[in-house]
N, C-alpha and C positions, 0 to 999 in steps of 0.2 A: 264818316272819315277817321281815318287813324292818326294816330298821336304821331310827332315828327322825333326821329332818333334821337338819343338823348347821346350827347356828345361828351368826351372827358375834357375836353376845353372848358365847360360848364361847372367845374368842379374846383372847389378850392384845393389848393396845393396839399396840406392835411387829406382831405379828401381821396385825389389822386394815389399819393401815398398808403392810405388806407384801401386801397379798391386793391390794387396791385400786391398787398401783404395778402388779403385774402384770397387771391388770384391762387397765389401760390400754395398756399393753403389744399385751395380743392380742387387743383390743377390733376392732382391723383384721380380723383372721383372722376374726372371728365374723361379718363381712361380705362376706367374699370377695373374691378378685380378686387377692390377694398371698400371695405362699409366705413359708411360715415364715423361709425366709432371710433375705428382705428385709425382713423384722420383728426375726429375729435379731441380725445383724449391728450397723445401729446402734443397738442396746441393751446391745452387749456383751456376749452371750451366744450360744451355738450353738444350731441347729436342735431339735436334741435337746431342750435345754432347754425351748423353745418346744411341741413338743410334748408333755413331762411337762405342762406348766403347763394346756396347753389340755385334756388328760384329766382334769387334778384339776380343772376346771372343770366338764366335761360331767357328770363323776361327784359333783363335790359342790358346785357351783356353788360362789360366791367365797369359800367355808373351804376349798375346796379347793385355791386358789390360796397358802395360807398353809403356811409351813414348819410340819412339826410333830415335826422330831427332838427336840423338848424332851419330845415325850410318845410316847417308841416303844413304850409297851405298849397304847396306846388302841387298842381294836378297831374303832373308830367313825369313825377319824379317817385320812387319806389320807396317806401318809409319803412325805419326802422322799428321792430317791435319792442 
């Protein structure tokens, strides 16, 4: 049985804002033509962070870009490392 989709409405206001900020950063990669490093360094993160955000976005959509460290026991949420 598949997991139900995660909706933005389950996010706290700060988590929604964070997810949208991260989406603005990674949307250039979604269009292709740039490297993770070209996106990461101007935004003061390392390329592995961009890779983590991209994986979260691919797996969960916008909710996958939010940090879930406040919800460590949730089986439905993408967890930040």
